[in-house]
MILUMSE-478674 format. One record per residue (C-alpha): x, y, z. Coordinates in steps of 0.25 Angstrom, whole numbers, padded with zeros to 4 digits, always signed. Each point is the difference from the previous one (the first is absolute). Layout:
residues N
[[X Y Z]]
...
//
This chain:
residues 106
[[-0141 +0061 +0025]]
[[+0002 -0013 -0008]]
[[+0011 +0006 -0008]]
[[+0008 +0004 +0013]]
[[-0001 -0014 +0004]]
[[+0004 -0005 -0013]]
[[+0012 +0009 +0000]]
[[+0004 -0004 +0014]]
[[+0000 -0015 -0004]]
[[+0008 +0002 -0012]]
[[+0010 +0008 +0008]]
[[+0001 -0011 +0011]]
[[+0002 -0010 -0011]]
[[+0011 +0007 -0006]]
[[+0007 +0002 +0013]]
[[-0002 -0015 +0003]]
[[+0005 -0004 -0014]]
[[+0013 +0008 +0002]]
[[+0002 -0007 +0013]]
[[-0003 -0014 -0006]]
[[+0010 +0003 -0011]]
[[+0011 +0004 +0010]]
[[-0003 -0013 +0007]]
[[+0000 -0008 -0013]]
[[+0014 +0006 -0004]]
[[+0006 -0004 +0013]]
[[-0006 -0014 +0000]]
[[+0005 -0002 -0015]]
[[+0013 +0006 +0003]]
[[+0002 -0011 +0011]]
[[-0007 -0011 -0007]]
[[+0008 +0002 -0013]]
[[+0013 +0000 +0008]]
[[+0004 +0014 -0003]]
[[+0004 +0001 +0014]]
[[+0011 -0010 -0001]]
[[+0008 +0011 -0007]]
[[-0007 +0013 +0004]]
[[-0002 +0006 +0014]]
[[-0007 +0013 +0003]]
[[+0011 +0008 +0006]]
[[+0013 -0007 -0003]]
[[+0007 -0005 -0012]]
[[+0002 -0015 -0001]]
[[+0002 -0007 -0013]]
[[-0009 +0011 -0006]]
[[-0003 +0014 +0003]]
[[-0008 +0004 +0012]]
[[-0015 +0003 -0004]]
[[+0001 +0014 +0006]]
[[+0012 +0003 -0009]]
[[-0007 -0005 -0012]]
[[-0012 +0009 +0003]]
[[+0009 +0012 +0003]]
[[+0007 -0002 -0013]]
[[-0013 +0000 -0009]]
[[-0008 +0010 +0008]]
[[-0001 +0010 -0011]]
[[+0000 -0010 -0012]]
[[-0014 -0001 -0005]]
[[+0004 -0012 -0009]]
[[+0007 -0008 +0011]]
[[-0012 -0009 +0003]]
[[+0000 -0005 -0014]]
[[+0015 -0001 -0002]]
[[+0002 -0007 +0014]]
[[-0011 -0010 -0004]]
[[+0007 -0003 -0013]]
[[+0013 -0001 +0008]]
[[-0006 -0010 +0010]]
[[-0006 -0008 -0011]]
[[+0013 -0001 -0009]]
[[+0010 +0001 +0011]]
[[+0012 +0009 -0001]]
[[+0014 +0005 +0005]]
[[+0008 +0012 +0001]]
[[-0010 +0011 +0006]]
[[+0003 -0004 +0015]]
[[+0014 -0007 -0002]]
[[+0005 -0013 -0007]]
[[-0009 -0010 +0007]]
[[-0011 -0004 -0010]]
[[-0014 +0000 +0004]]
[[-0007 -0013 -0006]]
[[-0012 +0001 -0009]]
[[-0013 -0002 +0007]]
[[-0006 -0014 -0001]]
[[-0010 -0003 -0010]]
[[-0010 -0003 +0011]]
[[+0001 +0015 +0004]]
[[-0011 +0007 -0008]]
[[+0002 +0014 -0006]]
[[-0011 +0005 +0009]]
[[+0007 -0006 +0013]]
[[+0013 +0007 -0005]]
[[-0007 +0013 -0002]]
[[-0006 -0001 +0015]]
[[+0014 -0003 +0006]]
[[+0007 +0011 -0008]]
[[-0011 +0010 +0005]]
[[+0002 -0004 +0014]]
[[+0015 +0001 -0001]]
[[-0001 +0014 -0005]]
[[-0009 +0004 +0011]]
[[+0010 -0004 +0011]]
[[+0006 +0013 +0006]]
//
């Protein structure tokens, strides 16, 4: 009986952790000013989040590559406007959370 309760609690915490991670991703996306150049459905200065997610949907290496791109900045994948590198105040863990949140946009 106790085992069932333990499994139920673990399952509930797993779902809650995913929900919190999604909320953290969106909050970080906004607080780190990513939303200045990126919108969910439309291209502005940078590509739309849904376009990014669609482009990398089958790419298993995308999270690591995109995190590296956010850290270092870059140009050429989505046009000629350069994306600046992430500020040194943005941690690698925060970048990872933001990238995972972006890749989950459908």
